[in-house]
C-alpha positions as CSV (number, residue, x, y, z in Angstrom):
1,M,0.1,0.1,-0.2
2,R,1.3,3.4,-1.0
3,N,2.0,6.0,1.7
4,R,1.4,9.7,1.4
5,K,5.1,10.6,1.4
6,T,6.0,8.1,-1.6
7,N,3.2,9.4,-3.6
8,A,4.1,13.0,-3.0
9,T,7.7,12.5,-4.0
10,A,6.5,10.7,-7.1
11,I,4.4,13.7,-8.3
12,M,7.1,16.3,-7.7
13,L,9.4,14.1,-10.0
14,A,6.7,13.4,-12.6
15,L,5.9,17.4,-12.4
16,A,9.6,18.2,-13.0
17,M,9.3,16.0,-16.1
18,A,6.0,17.4,-17.2
19,T,7.1,20.9,-17.1
20,C,9.7,20.1,-19.8
21,V,6.8,19.4,-22.2
22,P,5.6,22.6,-24.1
23,A,1.9,23.4,-23.8
24,I,-0.2,23.4,-27.2
25,A,-0.1,27.0,-28.4
26,G,-2.7,28.7,-30.8
27,A,-5.3,31.2,-30.6
28,E,-8.0,28.6,-30.8
29,T,-9.5,27.1,-27.5
30,V,-8.3,23.8,-26.8
31,L,-9.4,21.4,-24.2
32,R,-6.5,18.9,-23.2
33,I,-7.4,15.8,-21.3
34,G,-5.1,13.3,-19.5
35,M,-6.7,9.8,-19.8
36,T,-6.2,6.9,-17.4
37,A,-5.7,4.6,-20.6
38,A,-2.2,3.6,-21.8
39,D,-3.1,4.1,-25.4
40,I,-5.5,6.1,-27.5
41,P,-8.7,4.0,-27.6
42,R,-9.5,2.5,-31.2
43,T,-11.0,5.0,-33.5
44,L,-12.5,3.2,-36.2
45,G,-16.0,3.1,-34.7
46,Q,-16.1,0.5,-32.0
47,P,-13.4,1.6,-29.3
48,D,-11.5,-0.7,-27.1
49,Q,-10.2,0.4,-23.8
50,G,-13.6,-0.5,-22.0
51,F,-16.1,2.4,-21.3
52,E,-13.3,5.0,-21.2
53,G,-12.9,4.1,-25.1
54,N,-16.6,4.9,-25.6
55,R,-16.3,8.2,-23.6
56,F,-13.6,9.5,-25.4
57,T,-13.5,8.0,-29.2
58,G,-17.1,6.6,-29.3
59,L,-19.4,9.1,-28.1
60,T,-17.3,12.0,-29.3
61,M,-16.9,11.0,-33.1
62,Y,-20.0,8.8,-33.4
63,D,-23.6,8.4,-32.6
64,A,-25.6,5.5,-31.9
65,L,-29.4,4.8,-32.5
66,T,-30.1,5.5,-28.8
67,M,-28.1,7.5,-26.4
68,W,-27.6,8.6,-23.0
69,D,-28.8,12.0,-21.5
70,L,-26.0,13.5,-20.0
71,S,-27.3,17.0,-19.1
72,S,-27.9,16.7,-15.4
73,S,-25.7,16.1,-12.5
74,D,-28.9,15.5,-10.2
75,K,-30.9,13.1,-12.1
76,A,-29.7,9.5,-13.3
77,S,-28.7,9.3,-16.8
78,T,-31.6,7.8,-18.8
79,M,-31.9,6.6,-22.3
80,I,-33.1,9.1,-25.0
81,P,-33.4,8.9,-28.8
82,G,-30.1,9.5,-31.0
83,L,-30.0,8.6,-34.7
84,A,-33.3,7.0,-34.2
85,T,-36.2,9.1,-33.2
86,E,-38.6,6.5,-32.0
87,W,-38.9,2.6,-31.7
88,K,-41.4,-0.2,-30.8
89,V,-41.4,-3.8,-30.3
90,D,-43.7,-5.8,-32.7
91,D,-46.9,-6.7,-30.9
92,S,-47.2,-10.0,-32.6
93,D,-43.6,-10.9,-32.7
94,K,-41.5,-9.6,-29.9
95,T,-38.3,-10.6,-31.5
96,K,-38.7,-7.6,-34.0
97,W,-38.3,-4.0,-33.6
98,I,-39.2,-1.2,-35.9
99,F,-36.9,2.0,-35.5
100,K,-37.7,5.3,-37.3
101,L,-34.5,7.3,-38.2
102,R,-33.5,10.9,-37.7
103,P,-33.7,12.7,-41.2
104,G,-31.2,15.3,-42.5
105,V,-28.0,13.8,-40.7
106,S,-24.8,13.5,-42.4
107,F,-21.5,12.0,-41.8
108,H,-18.3,13.9,-41.4
109,D,-17.5,13.0,-45.1
110,G,-20.7,14.6,-46.2
111,S,-22.6,11.3,-47.0
112,P,-26.0,11.0,-45.8
113,F,-26.9,8.9,-42.9
114,N,-30.0,6.4,-43.6
115,A,-31.2,2.8,-43.3
116,D,-28.5,1.5,-45.5
117,A,-25.9,2.8,-43.1
118,V,-27.6,1.3,-40.1
119,V,-27.6,-2.2,-41.8
120,W,-24.1,-1.8,-43.0
121,N,-23.0,-1.1,-39.3
122,V,-24.9,-4.0,-37.8
123,D,-23.5,-6.4,-40.5
124,K,-19.9,-5.1,-39.7
125,V,-20.0,-7.1,-36.5
126,L,-22.7,-9.8,-37.1
127,K,-22.5,-11.0,-40.8
128,Q,-19.3,-12.8,-41.2
129,D,-19.5,-12.8,-45.0
130,A,-20.2,-9.0,-45.4
131,P,-17.1,-7.3,-47.1
132,Q,-17.1,-4.8,-44.1
133,H,-16.9,-7.5,-41.5
134,D,-14.2,-6.9,-38.9
135,A,-13.6,-9.6,-36.4
136,S,-11.7,-7.1,-34.2
137,Q,-14.7,-5.0,-33.6
138,V,-16.9,-8.1,-32.9
139,G,-15.6,-8.8,-29.1
140,V,-16.4,-5.0,-27.8
141,T,-19.7,-5.0,-29.6
142,A,-21.4,-8.3,-30.1
143,S,-20.9,-9.2,-26.6
144,R,-23.0,-5.9,-25.4
145,M,-25.9,-6.8,-27.6
146,P,-26.0,-10.6,-27.6
147,T,-29.5,-11.2,-28.8
148,L,-29.3,-8.9,-32.0
149,V,-29.1,-11.2,-35.1
150,S,-29.9,-9.0,-37.9
151,A,-30.9,-5.7,-39.4
152,R,-33.2,-5.1,-42.6
153,K,-34.2,-1.9,-44.5
154,I,-37.8,-1.1,-44.8
155,D,-37.2,2.2,-46.3
156,D,-34.7,4.9,-46.3
157,M,-35.6,6.0,-42.9
158,T,-36.9,2.9,-41.2
159,V,-35.1,-0.3,-40.2
160,E,-36.1,-3.8,-38.6
161,L,-34.0,-5.1,-36.0
162,T,-34.5,-8.9,-35.2
163,T,-33.3,-10.7,-31.9
164,K,-33.1,-14.4,-31.4
165,E,-35.3,-14.2,-28.4
166,P,-37.7,-11.7,-27.0
167,D,-35.5,-8.9,-25.3
168,S,-36.7,-5.9,-23.6
169,F,-33.0,-4.6,-23.3
170,L,-32.4,-4.2,-26.8
171,P,-32.9,-0.4,-27.0
172,I,-30.4,0.0,-24.2
173,N,-27.8,-2.3,-25.7
174,L,-27.7,-0.4,-29.0
175,T,-26.1,2.6,-27.2
176,N,-23.0,0.6,-27.8
177,L,-23.3,0.2,-31.8
178,F,-21.6,3.4,-33.0
179,I,-22.6,4.2,-36.6
180,A,-19.6,4.6,-39.0
181,S,-19.6,6.0,-42.6
182,P,-20.2,3.3,-45.0
183,A,-19.2,5.7,-47.8
184,K,-15.8,6.7,-46.3
185,W,-15.0,3.0,-45.5
186,Q,-15.7,2.2,-49.2
187,Q,-13.3,4.8,-50.6
188,F,-10.6,3.2,-48.7
189,Y,-11.7,-0.2,-49.7
190,D,-11.7,0.7,-53.3
191,K,-8.0,2.0,-53.0
192,A,-6.8,-0.8,-50.6
193,E,-4.2,-3.5,-51.7
194,G,-4.5,-7.1,-50.7
195,A,-4.4,-10.7,-51.6
196,D,-8.0,-11.1,-51.2
197,A,-11.2,-9.3,-50.1
198,K,-10.4,-9.9,-46.5
199,A,-7.0,-8.5,-46.8
200,K,-8.6,-5.3,-48.5
201,S,-11.2,-5.1,-45.7
202,Q,-8.6,-5.1,-42.9
203,A,-6.6,-2.2,-44.9
204,A,-9.6,-0.2,-45.2
205,W,-10.2,-0.4,-41.5
206,A,-6.7,0.5,-40.8
207,A,-7.0,3.5,-43.1
208,F,-10.5,4.5,-41.6
209,A,-9.0,4.7,-38.2
210,K,-6.4,7.2,-39.2
211,D,-9.2,9.3,-40.9
212,A,-12.5,8.4,-39.2
213,S,-15.9,9.5,-40.3
214,G,-19.2,9.5,-38.0
215,T,-22.0,11.6,-37.3
216,G,-20.7,12.9,-34.0
217,P,-20.3,16.2,-32.4
218,W,-16.3,15.9,-32.9
219,K,-14.4,15.2,-35.8
220,M,-10.9,13.7,-36.0
221,S,-8.2,16.2,-37.2
222,S,-5.0,14.4,-36.0
223,F,-4.0,10.8,-34.7
224,T,-0.6,9.7,-33.5
225,P,-1.1,6.1,-32.1
226,R,-0.1,5.7,-28.5
227,E,0.6,9.5,-28.1
228,R,-2.4,11.7,-28.9
229,L,-5.7,12.1,-30.8
230,E,-7.0,15.4,-31.6
231,L,-10.5,16.4,-32.4
232,V,-12.1,19.4,-33.6
233,K,-15.7,20.5,-33.4
234,N,-18.2,19.4,-36.0
235,D,-20.1,22.7,-36.9
236,K,-22.7,20.8,-38.8
237,Y,-23.7,18.4,-36.0
238,W,-27.5,17.6,-36.3
239,D,-28.2,18.8,-32.6
240,K,-27.4,22.5,-32.8
241,A,-27.7,22.6,-28.7
242,R,-24.5,20.2,-28.8
243,V,-22.4,21.7,-31.2
244,P,-19.0,22.1,-29.1
245,K,-18.3,25.2,-27.7
246,T,-14.6,24.4,-27.7
247,D,-12.5,24.5,-31.0
248,K,-10.5,21.4,-30.3
249,M,-10.0,18.5,-27.8
250,V,-6.8,16.7,-27.4
251,L,-6.6,13.5,-25.6
252,L,-3.3,12.0,-24.1
253,P,-2.7,8.6,-22.6
254,M,-1.6,8.9,-19.1
255,P,-2.0,5.6,-17.1
256,E,-0.2,6.5,-14.0
257,A,-2.1,8.9,-11.5
258,N,0.9,10.8,-10.3
259,A,1.9,11.6,-13.9
260,R,-1.6,12.8,-14.7
261,T,-1.6,14.9,-11.6
262,A,1.8,16.6,-12.6
263,A,0.6,17.2,-15.9
264,L,-2.3,19.1,-14.7
265,L,-0.2,21.1,-12.1
266,S,2.3,22.0,-14.7
267,G,-0.2,23.2,-17.3
268,Q,0.5,20.2,-19.9
269,V,-3.1,19.4,-19.7
270,N,-6.2,21.3,-18.3
271,W,-8.3,18.1,-17.4
272,I,-7.2,14.8,-15.8
273,E,-9.2,11.8,-15.1
274,A,-8.8,10.2,-11.6
275,P,-6.2,12.4,-10.0
276,A,-4.0,11.0,-7.3
277,P,-5.9,11.0,-4.1
278,D,-2.8,12.2,-1.8
279,A,-2.7,15.2,-4.2
280,L,-6.2,16.4,-3.8
281,P,-5.3,19.0,-1.3
282,E,-2.7,20.6,-3.4
283,I,-4.9,20.4,-6.5
284,K,-7.5,22.4,-4.4
285,Q,-4.9,24.9,-3.0
286,R,-3.6,25.6,-6.6
287,G,-7.1,26.5,-7.8
288,F,-8.2,23.6,-9.7
289,N,-11.6,22.3,-9.7
290,L,-12.4,19.0,-8.5
291,Y,-15.6,17.1,-9.7
292,S,-17.1,13.8,-8.6
293,N,-20.6,12.2,-8.7
294,E,-21.7,8.6,-7.9
295,E,-22.1,6.7,-11.2
296,P,-23.6,3.3,-11.9
297,H,-20.3,1.5,-11.4
298,V,-18.9,-1.3,-9.5
299,W,-15.3,-2.1,-8.6
300,P,-15.4,-6.0,-7.7
301,W,-13.8,-9.2,-7.8
302,Q,-15.4,-11.7,-10.3
303,F,-15.1,-15.1,-9.0
304,S,-14.4,-18.2,-10.9
305,R,-17.0,-21.0,-10.2
306,V,-15.4,-23.8,-12.5
307,E,-14.5,-27.1,-10.8
308,G,-11.9,-26.7,-8.1
309,S,-12.3,-23.1,-7.6
310,P,-11.9,-22.1,-3.9
311,W,-14.7,-19.5,-4.3
312,N,-17.2,-22.5,-4.9
313,D,-17.6,-22.6,-1.0
314,I,-20.3,-19.8,-0.2
315,R,-18.7,-19.5,3.2
316,V,-15.5,-18.3,1.5
317,R,-17.3,-15.7,-0.7
318,K,-19.1,-14.4,2.3
319,A,-16.1,-14.3,4.4
320,A,-14.2,-12.2,1.9
321,N,-17.1,-9.8,1.8
322,L,-17.4,-9.3,5.5
323,C,-13.7,-9.0,5.6
324,I,-13.3,-5.8,3.9
325,D,-13.4,-2.2,5.7
326,R,-14.9,-0.2,2.9
327,E,-15.4,3.0,5.0
328,G,-11.6,2.7,5.9
329,L,-10.6,2.3,2.2
330,R,-12.7,5.2,1.2
331,D,-11.6,7.4,4.1
332,G,-8.0,6.4,3.9
333,L,-6.4,5.3,0.7
334,L,-9.1,7.1,-1.7
335,A,-9.5,10.3,0.3
336,G,-13.3,10.0,0.2
337,L,-13.5,9.3,-3.5
338,M,-15.8,6.1,-3.4
339,V,-18.9,4.8,-2.1
340,P,-18.9,1.5,-0.3
341,A,-20.7,-1.3,-2.2
342,T,-23.2,-3.7,-0.6
343,G,-24.2,-4.9,-3.9
344,T,-24.6,-3.8,-7.6
345,F,-27.3,-1.6,-6.4
346,E,-27.7,0.3,-3.4
347,P,-30.7,0.7,-1.2
348,G,-33.5,3.0,-3.1
349,H,-32.6,1.9,-6.5
350,P,-35.4,0.3,-8.4
351,W,-33.3,-2.8,-9.1
352,R,-31.9,-3.4,-5.5
353,G,-34.6,-5.9,-4.2
354,N,-34.2,-7.4,-0.7
355,P,-31.0,-9.5,-0.3
356,T,-31.1,-11.6,2.9
357,F,-27.1,-11.5,3.1
358,Q,-26.1,-8.1,4.3
359,I,-22.7,-7.0,2.9
360,K,-20.7,-5.2,5.8
361,Y,-17.6,-5.2,7.7
362,D,-17.7,-7.8,10.4
363,K,-14.2,-9.4,10.7
364,P,-15.1,-11.9,13.5
365,A,-17.9,-13.2,11.5
366,A,-15.7,-13.6,8.4
367,Q,-13.1,-15.5,10.6
368,K,-15.6,-17.8,11.8
369,L,-16.9,-18.6,8.2
370,M,-13.3,-19.5,7.1
371,Q,-12.6,-21.4,10.1
372,E,-16.0,-23.4,9.4
373,A,-14.5,-23.9,5.9
374,G,-11.5,-25.5,7.2
375,F,-8.8,-22.4,7.4
376,G,-7.3,-20.4,9.8
377,P,-4.1,-18.8,11.1
378,N,-2.1,-21.9,10.3
379,K,-3.7,-22.8,7.0
380,K,-4.4,-19.9,4.7
381,L,-6.6,-20.1,1.4
382,T,-4.4,-19.0,-1.4
383,V,-6.3,-17.1,-4.2
384,K,-5.1,-15.5,-7.3
385,I,-6.4,-12.2,-8.7
386,Q,-5.7,-10.9,-12.1
387,T,-5.9,-6.9,-12.1
388,S,-4.4,-4.1,-14.0
389,A,-2.1,-1.1,-13.0
390,S,-4.7,1.4,-14.5
391,G,-7.6,1.6,-17.1
392,S,-11.0,2.7,-17.7
393,G,-13.0,3.0,-14.2
394,Q,-10.3,0.7,-12.6
395,M,-9.8,3.7,-10.1
396,L,-6.3,3.0,-8.4
397,P,-6.5,-0.9,-9.0
398,L,-2.8,-1.7,-7.6
399,P,-3.1,0.1,-4.3
400,M,-6.8,-0.9,-3.9
401,N,-5.8,-4.6,-4.4
402,E,-2.9,-4.3,-2.0
403,Y,-5.3,-2.8,0.6
404,L,-7.6,-5.9,0.0
405,Q,-4.7,-8.3,0.1
406,Q,-3.7,-7.1,3.6
407,A,-7.4,-7.1,4.9
408,L,-8.0,-10.5,3.7
409,A,-4.7,-11.8,5.3
410,E,-6.3,-11.3,8.6
411,C,-9.2,-13.6,7.7
412,Y,-7.0,-16.4,6.5
413,F,-6.4,-15.6,2.8
414,D,-3.4,-15.4,1.0
415,V,-3.9,-13.1,-1.9
416,Q,-1.6,-13.2,-4.7
417,L,-1.8,-10.6,-7.6
418,D,-1.4,-10.9,-11.2
419,V,-0.9,-7.4,-12.6
420,I,-1.2,-6.8,-16.4
421,E,-1.9,-4.1,-18.9
422,W,-5.5,-2.9,-18.7
423,N,-6.4,-3.6,-22.5
424,T,-5.0,-7.3,-22.0
425,L,-7.1,-7.8,-18.9
426,F,-10.1,-6.5,-20.5
427,T,-9.5,-8.9,-23.6
428,N,-8.8,-11.8,-20.8
429,W,-12.2,-10.9,-19.4
430,R,-13.9,-12.1,-22.4
431,R,-11.8,-15.3,-22.7
432,G,-12.9,-16.5,-19.2
433,T,-11.0,-18.1,-16.3
434,K,-10.8,-21.5,-18.0
435,D,-8.5,-19.7,-20.9
436,P,-4.8,-19.9,-20.4
437,S,-4.7,-16.0,-20.4
438,A,-6.1,-16.2,-16.9
439,N,-2.7,-17.4,-15.7
440,G,-4.1,-19.7,-12.9
441,S,-6.3,-16.7,-11.6
442,N,-9.5,-17.7,-9.6
443,A,-10.9,-14.2,-9.7
444,I,-10.6,-11.0,-11.9
445,N,-10.7,-7.5,-10.9
446,V,-12.4,-5.4,-14.0
447,T,-14.9,-2.7,-13.1
448,Y,-18.4,-2.8,-14.5
449,A,-21.0,-0.4,-15.7
450,A,-24.3,-0.8,-14.1
451,M,-26.4,1.5,-16.5
452,D,-28.6,-1.1,-17.8
453,P,-29.9,-4.8,-17.1
454,F,-27.5,-6.6,-19.5
455,F,-24.3,-4.6,-18.4
456,A,-25.1,-4.7,-14.5
457,L,-26.3,-8.3,-14.3
458,V,-27.1,-10.4,-17.2
459,R,-23.8,-11.0,-18.9
460,F,-22.2,-11.9,-15.4
461,L,-25.0,-14.3,-14.1
462,Q,-26.7,-16.1,-17.1
463,S,-25.0,-19.4,-18.0
464,G,-25.5,-18.7,-21.6
465,M,-23.3,-15.6,-21.3
466,A,-20.1,-17.7,-20.6
467,P,-17.2,-17.0,-22.8
468,P,-16.9,-16.3,-25.7
469,V,-20.3,-14.8,-25.8
470,S,-20.0,-12.3,-23.3
471,N,-18.4,-11.5,-19.6
472,N,-19.5,-14.5,-17.4
473,W,-15.7,-14.9,-16.9
474,G,-16.3,-17.3,-13.9
475,F,-18.7,-19.5,-15.6
476,N,-21.7,-18.9,-13.2
477,N,-24.2,-21.6,-14.0
478,N,-27.1,-21.2,-11.6
479,P,-30.6,-22.1,-12.9
480,K,-32.2,-19.5,-10.6
481,F,-30.2,-16.8,-12.3
482,D,-31.2,-18.3,-15.7
483,E,-34.9,-18.3,-14.9
484,L,-35.0,-14.7,-13.6
485,V,-32.8,-13.4,-16.6
486,K,-35.6,-14.9,-18.9
487,K,-38.2,-13.5,-16.9
488,A,-36.8,-9.9,-16.8
489,R,-36.0,-10.1,-20.8
490,Q,-39.4,-11.1,-21.6
491,T,-41.1,-8.5,-19.6
492,F,-41.8,-5.4,-21.8
493,E,-44.0,-3.4,-19.1
494,P,-41.4,-1.1,-17.3
495,A,-42.5,-1.7,-13.7
496,A,-42.7,-5.3,-13.8
497,R,-39.4,-5.6,-15.6
498,D,-37.9,-3.7,-12.6
499,A,-39.4,-6.0,-10.2
500,A,-37.9,-9.1,-11.9
501,L,-34.6,-7.4,-12.2
502,A,-34.9,-6.5,-8.2
503,E,-35.4,-10.3,-7.6
504,L,-32.3,-11.0,-9.9
505,H,-30.1,-8.8,-8.1
506,A,-31.3,-9.9,-4.6
507,A,-30.4,-13.4,-5.8
508,S,-26.7,-12.6,-6.9
509,V,-26.2,-10.9,-3.8
510,D,-27.5,-13.8,-1.5
511,D,-25.2,-16.3,-3.6
512,V,-22.4,-13.6,-3.4
513,A,-21.5,-13.4,-6.9
514,F,-18.8,-10.9,-6.5
515,L,-16.6,-9.5,-3.7
516,Y,-18.4,-6.0,-4.0
517,V,-15.9,-3.4,-2.8
518,A,-16.8,0.2,-4.2
519,H,-19.0,2.3,-6.6
520,D,-16.8,4.8,-8.2
521,V,-17.6,8.6,-8.0
522,A,-15.5,9.4,-11.2
523,P,-13.2,12.3,-9.8
524,R,-11.8,14.6,-12.4
525,A,-9.7,17.6,-11.7
526,M,-9.5,20.6,-14.3
527,S,-8.4,24.2,-14.7
528,P,-10.6,27.0,-13.4
529,K,-10.6,28.2,-17.0
530,I,-12.8,25.3,-17.9
531,K,-16.4,26.1,-17.5
532,G,-19.9,24.8,-18.5
533,F,-18.9,21.0,-17.4
534,V,-21.7,19.0,-16.0
535,Q,-20.5,15.8,-14.1
536,P,-23.6,13.5,-14.7
537,K,-24.5,10.3,-12.8
538,S,-22.9,8.1,-15.7
539,W,-19.9,6.5,-16.7
540,F,-20.0,8.9,-19.8
541,V,-19.8,12.8,-20.2
542,D,-20.8,15.4,-22.7
543,F,-18.0,17.6,-23.8
544,S,-20.1,19.8,-26.1
545,P,-21.2,22.4,-23.6
546,V,-17.6,22.7,-22.1
547,T,-15.8,26.1,-22.7
548,V,-11.9,27.0,-22.1
549,A,-11.2,30.6,-21.2
550,P,-8.0,31.9,-22.9
């Protein structure tokens, strides 16, 4: 666990280095952001790097059929129309949905948005024999909308989407399908060289990533892989209220918290994600603004449930959850920047339900459970956790896991950490605990979004979501979970669906599906020259209203 003196020294060293980097000059207004990612998220339409990728290279350059309302810091972010203006499930066949499209929208290259573009973008990830099919985009897209099977044009402004089973979650899932320009891609494809159509397609996507075209409020202007991405405002954006008020946005990968903090204090950037908690007093003293807000996000350990896993004993899973002093983690290491987690949803949320197992700090009860399971001071239970050193929503994964390592040692756990790069961890998450990439780990630490039912619950709990389909990394196989997922998916009336989801969540807490640790509050620090920013209760943000004073 890091101490304050060590962090302060690291920040001062990083600050000295950051001051050697010249700030970006020019008359235009520029928003310069230090991201937690170690690389620029992919720019070709379906980002990697988790939801940090969606935040910075998805929602900026692209739109989806449905989107999130990010305009309020007080109300929960809800789904709103995007490139689709309305949608409805077929009354006689609930596997079919009709989406009406927004007229008058153009891609950055000037080509029109229409039904053909929607079908083309569905096919890029679902139809393997489509010329534009790109296997590299499938994993980060299809796993987020697993029931969608096809799209069909009805007319220029209407499409029919078909799911393999009735799925009331589909409109929410579609917030993850970003619409890229078919015309721009075709230009690259026509010029591409390659031995066959597949090779030409890969070359076209590589070229597209360097000169992307979506319909979003920001357009790509310059891209240097692993170093920086520059975006400029789209003056012709279809929603005039969301035309950016800043001329340019520059994205810089800065995976280490102390380096990000030093870059902010030195003026290299004017906005950073997840500042170093120990530096918060200095950040405030120097006049920078700090923003945070509870967001639908969970920082967990996800357990392996395959044969031989130490987590198959519910007493062990309960003991781990009772052995963590979450308030101590919040008030100490994280300087108040977290909310203790007692499940995926907290009391008051419509999907909370009424779990009988109460997650809290009770070390004697945890020790008793471990002793009942056959462990004690002279017989520790070895568990191995795969985590990252940084990444989207990972907060401060290494020091936080070191905190858990020390806490769980008092309850007879011997915790081993397998620390890898974030994007590699994110890829491993989709491969599962049985894959060699797990490196013998029996738990994985990947944060997850809880904005919608599929992301929050289904992809982890339903047996059919095991790899390679989605993110049931640990191969949960609980018939009760499967039954409740089916019930919620096939319930289209909102209140009844919420009740089914609450029942599913309560069952997952009672079965102790995770080591629930924290909810992120998405801390950001930025220059006082930045105005107009709204910190929503969401993983995402809207950069459009932000202004930067000279």
